[in-house]
Legacy VTK file of the C-alpha trace (Angstrom):
# vtk DataFile Version 3.0
C-alpha trace
ASCII
DATASET POLYDATA
POINTS 99 float
103.137 83.447 76.637
106.595 84.795 75.904
108.239 87.053 78.468
111.614 88.630 78.840
113.531 87.938 82.052
112.709 91.470 83.184
108.955 91.051 82.642
108.887 87.459 83.911
110.616 88.375 87.140
108.120 90.869 88.508
104.963 90.043 90.404
103.413 87.425 88.158
101.989 84.079 89.189
101.907 81.883 86.116
100.751 78.615 87.672
98.927 77.702 84.453
102.341 77.395 82.775
104.359 74.199 82.961
107.322 74.999 80.692
109.935 77.713 81.049
112.298 78.433 78.167
115.216 80.670 79.106
116.501 82.268 75.928
118.676 85.030 77.363
120.929 84.395 80.362
121.348 87.050 83.031
124.503 88.032 84.924
122.725 87.374 88.176
121.467 83.781 88.529
118.795 84.969 90.974
117.116 86.808 88.089
116.589 83.550 86.228
115.498 81.739 89.379
112.915 84.426 90.072
111.542 84.054 86.570
111.297 80.273 86.973
109.632 80.725 90.356
106.762 82.586 88.674
105.635 79.250 87.228
106.759 77.039 90.097
104.485 78.598 92.724
102.204 77.426 95.488
99.111 76.260 93.657
101.054 74.749 90.764
99.630 71.288 90.178
101.924 70.166 87.349
105.638 69.572 87.020
107.507 72.604 85.708
110.102 71.919 83.023
112.912 74.424 82.497
114.893 74.528 79.251
117.845 76.881 79.028
119.203 77.741 75.580
122.898 78.631 75.425
124.877 79.250 72.237
128.156 77.352 72.320
131.366 79.427 72.299
129.485 82.677 72.888
129.125 85.457 75.425
126.126 83.547 76.791
128.311 80.559 77.594
130.676 82.836 79.524
127.728 84.343 81.398
126.706 80.868 82.533
130.234 80.323 83.864
129.978 83.579 85.814
126.590 82.492 87.183
128.110 79.216 88.379
130.924 81.100 90.128
128.384 83.349 91.879
126.295 80.351 92.963
129.398 78.594 94.309
130.328 81.724 96.264
126.851 81.917 97.840
126.959 78.235 98.770
130.359 78.692 100.419
129.280 81.862 102.233
125.918 80.594 103.506
126.546 76.844 103.562
123.377 75.863 101.727
122.215 75.287 98.199
119.417 77.140 96.446
117.187 74.070 96.792
117.740 74.057 100.574
116.788 77.743 100.783
113.640 77.225 98.680
112.513 74.274 100.808
113.154 76.340 103.932
111.068 79.240 102.563
108.181 76.919 101.681
108.276 75.416 105.177
108.305 78.913 106.707
105.270 79.936 104.642
103.399 76.754 105.611
104.201 77.393 109.277
102.910 80.951 109.012
99.677 79.735 107.452
99.491 76.712 109.788
99.244 74.229 106.916
LINES 1 100
99 0 1 2 3 4 5 6 7 8 9 10 11 12 13 14 15 16 17 18 19 20 21 22 23 24 25 26 27 28 29 30 31 32 33 34 35 36 37 38 39 40 41 42 43 44 45 46 47 48 49 50 51 52 53 54 55 56 57 58 59 60 61 62 63 64 65 66 67 68 69 70 71 72 73 74 75 76 77 78 79 80 81 82 83 84 85 86 87 88 89 90 91 92 93 94 95 96 97 98
């Protein structure tokens, strides 16, 4: 199934998928993460592989630099990485469901 970032980021659980190919970067790195999270959900039984295509010396490459700057700013402001926040959310959900 091919989805745009806009379509892949809204309310879908694609746990049957195991590969994510990002063809168009977004200004906001959270948009891409949300799209990836649609495949990497509770109930996913396989590893999820993410491949990001970026054209060298292009606007896309500059967008990735901007994403990195935004991620660095969030890490400095909140003192945690995205992986730490995801693990924390999963633990919170498990605690709510008493798993």
